[in-house]
BAKERO-644261 format. One record per residue (C-alpha): residue number from 1; x, y, z. Coordinates in steps of 0.5 Angstrom, whole numbers, plus 500, padded with zeros to 3 digits. Layout:
   n  xx  yy  zz
 NUM   X   Y   Z
...
//
This chain:
   n  xx  yy  zz
   1 328 565 610
   2 330 565 617
   3 336 566 621
   4 339 564 627
   5 341 572 629
   6 337 578 628
   7 342 581 624
   8 348 579 619
   9 352 585 621
  10 351 586 629
  11 352 581 634
  12 349 580 641
  13 352 575 646
  14 348 570 649
  15 348 570 657
  16 352 564 659
  17 355 561 666
  18 360 564 669
  19 366 560 671
  20 372 563 675
  21 379 560 674
  22 383 563 679
  23 382 570 679
  24 380 569 671
  25 373 570 670
  26 370 566 664
  27 364 566 660
  28 357 570 661
  29 359 578 659
  30 366 577 660
  31 371 579 655
  32 373 573 650
  33 380 570 653
  34 386 568 649
  35 387 561 651
  36 392 555 649
  37 394 548 651
  38 402 546 651
  39 404 541 646
  40 410 539 650
  41 411 532 653
  42 408 533 660
  43 413 529 663
  44 418 534 661
  45 417 539 667
  46 422 544 665
  47 420 544 657
  48 412 545 659
  49 414 550 664
  50 418 554 659
  51 413 553 654
  52 407 555 658
  53 412 562 660
  54 413 563 652
  55 405 563 651
  56 404 568 657
  57 409 572 654
  58 405 572 647
  59 399 574 651
  60 395 568 653
  61 391 569 659
  62 390 561 660
  63 395 555 659
  64 392 549 659
  65 396 543 661
  66 394 535 661
  67 398 530 664
  68 397 522 664
//
């Protein structure tokens, strides 16, 4: 039987492309980042900023916001 990995009990990270977002480095062998996305109506700026602050206080390192 062939597996996609050498071991079922140990992991080995693959080298990936490194991306810099502000001062935060993502990918390659950097730590896995905790990230989330807002669920507020982005036209409601105050609610979106408040939710972003709560996410950061809860430990998110990256908060994604989309706008129409």
